[in-house]
C-alpha positions, 0 to 999 in steps of 0.5 A, a space after each residue: 661606566 666609571 668605577 671607584 676602587 677604594 683602599 686599593 693598597 697593593 691590589 694592582 692586578 684588580 685594577 688591571 682586571 677591572 680596566 680590562 673588563 670595562 674594554 674602554 667603556 669607562 674609566 677605573 678610579 683608584 683611591 687610597 690613604 697613601 700613594 701606591 703603585 696600584 693607583 698608577 695603573 688606574 685611569 684616575 686616582 685620589 689620595 684620600 683621608 684615613 678611613 676613620 677620618 670624620 670626613 672620609 665618606 664625604 670625600 669619597 661621595 664628593 669625589 664620586 659625584 665630580 667624576 661621574 662614578 657608577 659604582 664603588 668597590 672597596 678592597 679593604 676590610 676596615 672600609 667595608 663597615 663604614 661604606 655599608 653604613 652609608 650605602 644609602 647616602 651613595 644610592 640616593 646620588 645614583 652611585 652603587 656601593 657594592 658591599 654586603 650588609 653592615 652585619 655581614 661586614 662585622 661578622 667577617 671583620 671580627 674573628 670572634 663573631 666569625 667563630 660564633 658564626 661557624 659554630 651557630 650554623 654547624 660548620 666545623 672550626 677551631 676552638 677559640 677563646 678570648 682570654 688566656 684564662 679560658 685557653 688554659 682551662 681548655 688545655 688543663 681539661 684536655 679539650 685542646 693541645 698546644 701549639 695555640 695561636 694568638 692573633 688580633 680579633 680585628 687583625 689582617 695579615 700577619 700583624 701581631 700573630 704569634 704561635 705559643 707551645 706552652 703557657 709561658 709563651 702564651 702569656 708573653 705572646 698575648 702581651 706582645 700582640 696587645 702591644 702591636 695592636 696599640 702600635 698600629 691601625 688595629 687600635 681603632 678597631 679594638 678600642 671599644 673592646 680593648 680588654 677582649 680584642 685578642 683571640 686564642 685558637 688552637 692551631 689547625 694542622 692539616 692541608 689549607 684550602 680556600 674559597 671564592 664565593 661570589 653572589 649577585 647584588 641580591 645575595 644569590 649564589 652565582 659561582 664558588 671556586 675551591 682551591 688548594 693552597 700551596 704557599 702562604 706569605 704574611 697571612 695571604 695566599 702566594 700560591 694555589 691550585 684550582 681544584 674540583 671539590 664538590 664537598 667544598 662547593 657544597 659547603 660554599 653554597 650553604 655559606 652563601 645561603 646563610 650570609 647573603 653577602 654581595 659580591 666576592 667573599 673569601 673564605 679560608 679552611 683546613 682539611 683535617 680528619 677527613 673534614 673541612 674546618 673553616 677559620 676566616 672570612 673576607 667579604 671582598 676580593 682577597 688575596 686568593 682571588 687572582 688564582 680564580 681569575 687565572 683559571 677562567 673566571 672573571 668576577 670584575 666583568 660579572 660585576 660590570 655586566 650586572 651593573 649594566 642590567 645583564 645576567 653574567 655570562 655563565 662562562 666567566 663564572 666557572 673555573 678550570 680545575 688544575 690550573 696552578 698560579 704563583 705570585 711574584 714580587 717586582 720592584 716598581 718606580 713611584 
C-alpha cells in the first residue's frame, strides 16, 4: 500500500509515523513545492507545482498513477479544498483522497466562517469582526475590551498577527496585516474578498487547550484526545499534556457530529470563566497531533487499517492521560 503525503512541509514526524505504521508493506511518498527535510525521510519524494498552479492536480494525479498510490493525505490547509474539489477524479482512478467535504474545508480555512460555525452551533467563541469600524463600535458599547487580535482571515501560523491595546494600534496593525497578506501566499486566498480579508477578535484570556478529533471515512467519531497546552511557538503547539476531560470529549463529540469531517480535525480552545471557548479548526493533522501520538494513539495506523478494510484497533484510539511532550529544533543537512 503506497501513500502520498502532499504539502508535507516540515512534518517529518508524520512521515516517520506513517512509515512505521506501514511496517514495510508499502511506501511513503512525500510531495511539496520546495525541497524539505521531511521529503528526505520518505521512501520517495517529488517537488510539485505550487498549489495554485493550474497543473497542480494533474501533476498529483499523474504521479499517483505512475507510483501506484493507494491514498493521498494532505498536511496543509490550502491544499485541502483543492483536493476536496477533485476527490472524484482520484476516486475514478482507484485513489482515495482522505479529505473532508469541500464545505468543511472552507469553514476550517476561513476564520470568519469558523466563527459563524461556532456561533450557529451554540459553541462559546471569541467576539469576531471584519472591520475596524465594527470592532471600535463594540469597544465603545462596552461589548468587548482591549487587547484585540488582528489576523488574516485565511491565515496560518503567525503571519500577519498583531495585538492592539488601543485604537491607534488597531488601525496601524490592521494596515500592517494587509501588507503582510499582499506580500505572502495568503494573497491567493484573500483576493476574492480583499476588503474583508482580515478579522479582529477579542483576545481570550485563559489557559489554552486543544483537541484531536478523529473520524472514520464516513465521518463517524472514533477518538477524541484533549490536551492542555503548555507552550506555543509561532502559532503552533510546542508542548502539551494529555488530559482526561469529559467536558472536552463531549464537546469534541458534538463538533464531530456537526462537521462529519474525515480523518483528523485539530481544534484550539481556551478555558475561561469555567467554560471552554473555541477559536480555530484545522481539518488535517495539526501541530498538536505528535503529543497525542506520544500518549499511545496512532491515527496513521488507524487510517492504514481502514484503507485495508479493517476496523481500527481500539487500543490505538485511546490516549494515556498525564503524558507530557515538548518539541525540539534540530538542524539537518539537505
